[in-house]
C-alpha positions as CSV (number, residue, x, y, z in Angstrom):
1,M,-3.5,12.3,21.9
2,R,-6.3,14.0,20.3
3,R,-6.9,13.5,16.5
4,T,-6.4,16.9,14.4
5,R,-9.9,17.7,12.8
6,I,-9.2,18.1,8.8
7,K,-10.2,21.1,6.9
8,S,-11.2,19.1,3.5
9,V,-11.3,15.5,3.0
10,A,-11.8,16.6,-1.0
11,T,-7.9,18.0,-1.0
12,F,-6.8,14.1,-0.4
13,L,-9.0,12.3,-3.5
14,L,-7.0,10.8,-6.6
15,P,-8.4,10.5,-9.9
16,A,-10.0,6.9,-9.3
17,V,-12.3,8.0,-6.9
18,L,-12.7,12.3,-7.8
19,L,-16.5,11.5,-7.9
20,A,-16.7,9.5,-4.8
21,A,-19.3,10.8,-1.8
22,T,-17.7,13.1,1.0
23,G,-18.5,13.8,4.0
24,V,-19.8,12.6,7.5
25,V,-20.7,9.0,7.1
26,G,-23.4,7.5,9.5
27,T,-26.6,8.0,11.3
28,A,-25.6,6.9,14.3
29,A,-24.7,9.7,17.4
30,P,-21.0,9.9,18.7
31,A,-20.2,7.5,21.4
32,S,-18.4,8.5,24.2
33,A,-14.4,8.3,23.9
34,H,-13.0,4.5,23.9
35,T,-10.0,5.3,25.9
36,T,-8.9,1.7,27.0
37,N,-6.9,-0.5,25.2
38,D,-9.6,-3.3,24.1
39,W,-9.1,-3.9,20.6
40,V,-11.0,-6.5,17.8
41,Y,-9.4,-7.8,14.7
42,V,-10.3,-6.9,11.3
43,Y,-10.6,-10.0,8.4
44,N,-10.9,-10.4,4.7
45,P,-14.2,-8.9,4.5
46,I,-14.2,-11.3,0.9
47,I,-15.3,-15.1,0.8
48,D,-15.5,-17.4,-1.5
49,G,-18.5,-19.9,-1.4
50,D,-19.2,-21.8,1.2
51,S,-17.5,-20.9,4.6
52,V,-14.1,-23.1,4.5
53,H,-11.6,-21.3,6.4
54,N,-8.4,-22.1,5.0
55,D,-9.7,-21.4,1.4
56,V,-7.9,-18.6,-0.7
57,S,-11.3,-16.2,-0.8
58,A,-9.6,-12.8,-2.3
59,W,-6.2,-11.5,-2.5
60,W,-4.5,-8.9,-1.0
61,A,-3.9,-5.2,-3.4
62,R,-2.3,-6.2,-6.6
63,S,0.9,-4.7,-8.0
64,Y,-0.9,-2.1,-9.6
65,D,-2.8,-1.2,-6.8
66,T,-1.3,0.9,-4.0
67,S,-0.7,-0.7,-0.3
68,P,-2.4,1.1,2.8
69,A,0.6,3.1,3.5
70,G,-0.5,5.7,0.8
71,H,-3.8,4.7,-0.5
72,H,-6.3,6.8,-1.0
73,I,-8.9,7.8,2.0
74,V,-12.2,8.7,0.9
75,Y,-14.7,8.8,3.6
76,S,-14.8,10.1,6.9
77,N,-16.5,9.1,10.2
78,W,-17.6,11.3,13.5
79,G,-16.1,14.1,11.3
80,W,-12.7,12.7,11.0
81,R,-11.3,11.3,8.1
82,N,-10.6,7.8,8.2
83,D,-7.4,6.5,9.3
84,L,-6.4,4.0,6.6
85,S,-7.7,2.2,3.4
86,M,-7.1,-0.8,1.2
87,D,-8.0,-2.8,-1.6
88,V,-9.4,-6.3,-1.3
89,F,-9.5,-8.1,-4.6
90,A,-12.4,-10.7,-5.5
91,K,-12.3,-13.6,-7.6
92,A,-15.2,-12.5,-9.6
93,S,-18.6,-10.8,-9.3
94,G,-21.1,-12.4,-7.0
95,K,-18.9,-13.3,-4.4
96,R,-19.9,-12.8,-0.4
97,V,-19.2,-9.4,1.2
98,V,-19.3,-10.1,5.0
99,T,-18.7,-8.3,8.3
100,P,-15.2,-7.5,8.6
101,F,-15.0,-7.1,12.6
102,G,-14.2,-10.5,15.0
103,S,-17.1,-11.6,17.4
104,K,-14.4,-10.7,20.6
105,T,-12.1,-8.1,21.8
106,N,-8.5,-9.2,22.9
107,T,-9.6,-9.1,26.5
108,G,-12.1,-11.4,25.4
109,H,-15.5,-9.3,25.3
110,R,-18.3,-10.1,22.8
111,V,-18.5,-7.6,19.8
112,E,-21.4,-6.3,18.3
113,S,-21.0,-5.2,14.6
114,K,-24.2,-2.7,13.4
115,V,-24.9,-1.2,10.1
116,V,-25.0,2.6,10.6
117,S,-25.2,3.7,6.7
118,L,-26.3,2.4,3.7
119,R,-25.9,4.7,0.4
120,S,-24.4,4.9,-3.0
121,G,-20.7,5.6,-2.5
122,C,-20.2,7.7,-5.6
123,K,-21.2,11.5,-5.5
124,S,-23.1,10.8,-8.7
125,G,-25.6,8.6,-7.0
126,N,-25.6,6.1,-9.8
127,L,-25.3,2.8,-7.9
128,D,-23.9,1.5,-11.5
129,D,-21.2,3.4,-11.2
130,G,-19.8,2.0,-8.0
131,G,-22.6,0.4,-5.8
132,Y,-22.8,1.0,-2.2
133,L,-21.2,1.9,0.7
134,V,-21.7,0.0,3.7
135,T,-20.8,1.0,7.1
136,V,-20.6,-1.5,10.1
137,E,-19.2,-0.2,13.6
138,A,-18.0,-2.4,16.5
139,R,-19.0,-2.1,19.8
140,D,-17.6,-3.8,22.8
141,T,-20.8,-5.2,24.7
142,S,-19.3,-5.4,28.2
143,T,-17.9,-1.7,28.4
144,G,-20.8,-0.1,25.5
145,S,-17.9,1.5,24.0
146,V,-17.4,2.1,20.2
147,L,-14.1,0.7,18.9
148,G,-14.6,2.1,15.5
149,R,-16.0,1.4,12.3
150,A,-15.5,0.3,8.8
151,D,-16.4,1.9,5.2
152,L,-17.1,-0.6,2.8
153,M,-17.4,0.5,-0.5
154,H,-18.2,-1.5,-4.0
155,V,-20.9,-3.5,-2.5
156,D,-23.9,-4.5,-4.6
157,R,-27.3,-6.0,-3.6
158,P,-27.0,-5.3,-0.1
159,Q,-28.6,-7.9,2.0
160,V,-28.9,-6.2,5.1
161,R,-30.5,-2.2,6.5
162,V,-29.6,0.5,8.9
163,G,-29.6,-0.2,12.2
164,Q,-29.2,-4.2,11.9
165,V,-27.3,-5.7,14.2
166,I,-25.1,-8.8,12.6
167,G,-22.7,-10.8,13.7
168,G,-19.4,-12.4,12.4
169,W,-19.0,-13.1,8.4
170,T,-22.6,-12.1,8.1
171,T,-23.2,-11.6,4.3
172,I,-23.4,-7.5,3.9
173,G,-23.9,-7.8,-0.3
174,F,-21.7,-8.9,-2.9
175,S,-19.1,-8.1,-5.3
176,R,-19.5,-6.8,-8.8
177,Q,-17.3,-5.1,-11.6
178,F,-19.4,-2.1,-12.0
179,R,-18.7,-0.1,-15.2
180,Y,-15.7,2.0,-15.9
181,N,-16.2,5.6,-14.8
182,S,-14.3,8.0,-12.8
183,C,-15.3,6.4,-9.3
184,Y,-14.7,3.1,-10.3
185,Q,-11.6,2.5,-12.7
186,V,-12.0,-0.8,-13.6
187,N,-12.1,-2.5,-17.1
188,T,-11.4,-6.1,-16.5
189,T,-12.7,-8.9,-13.8
190,N,-9.1,-8.8,-12.5
191,G,-9.9,-5.6,-10.7
192,I,-13.3,-6.7,-8.8
193,H,-12.5,-5.2,-5.7
194,V,-14.1,-3.9,-2.5
195,H,-12.2,-0.7,-1.2
196,M,-12.2,-1.2,2.8
197,E,-11.9,1.9,5.4
198,L,-10.9,2.0,8.8
199,I,-11.5,4.4,12.1
200,N,-10.7,4.1,15.5
201,Q,-13.7,5.9,17.4
202,H,-10.0,7.1,19.7
203,R,-7.3,7.4,18.3
204,Y,-6.4,5.6,15.3
205,A,-6.7,2.1,13.7
206,C,-4.1,0.0,11.8
207,Y,-3.2,-2.4,9.3
208,Y,-1.1,-5.5,8.9
209,P,1.1,-5.3,5.7
210,K,1.5,-7.9,3.3
211,G,3.0,-8.4,-0.1
212,Y,1.1,-7.6,-3.5
213,D,-1.2,-10.8,-4.4
214,S,-1.3,-12.3,-1.2
215,A,-4.0,-15.1,-0.8
216,L,-6.5,-14.1,1.9
217,T,-8.7,-16.8,3.5
218,E,-11.6,-16.2,5.5
219,L,-9.7,-15.9,8.6
220,T,-6.9,-13.4,7.5
221,R,-6.6,-10.1,9.9
222,L,-6.2,-7.3,8.0
223,G,-6.4,-5.0,10.7
224,I,-7.0,-3.8,14.1
225,V,-9.9,-1.2,15.1
226,G,-9.8,0.0,19.0
227,A,-5.9,-0.3,19.7
228,H,-4.5,3.4,20.7
229,Y,-1.5,3.9,17.3
230,G,-0.8,7.4,17.4
231,G,-1.6,8.3,13.4
232,Q,-3.0,7.6,10.3
233,R,-2.0,4.7,8.2
234,A,-0.1,3.2,11.1
235,R,1.2,-0.7,10.9
236,C,-0.2,-2.9,13.8
């Protein structure tokens, strides 16, 4: 199954992200299609304090938010609209935003995460409107295949650079409450969040459905990239 190329990303934008940047994200050249069914888990990208694996560090989509089944997809990679999106809510500003990909595939191959893009995520270009968009790519080091990418939006004070290879749970930046505007419609600390989008290099990524306000720990799995699902916004 091949993807169907989209004509425009802008058609799908909701008011909260009307000023967000669109188009192809990333600077790395496309890899050959990942035709095997190796995959890697995507974990909660917000960590609270020290690395205590069972501590609640974030929350799943709030009741006033939309789940990945209908959440707006803003960005693209390799010329394709991303597969799915979700919001992960932080306890406060200043919480660590980390690499979302695990360190091994389901077959035990080592996974390398690489920063392929780092830029302002809002169309205005003003970082106070919504912070940085950081794109991280997961590659199977045994086969050389790219499994997929994650776009992390609303990241403050980035701690990485484009081209940097990073390990699991490496700090990418921090959460922050940005000023209220069309790109970031948040006016209380309860709304501080990271908007995360996933895409496979071949076929489609998936997400694990959860109840609103579900507590997330450092090891909570939110989805998979690399597995061969058949459409956008697929459940794992």
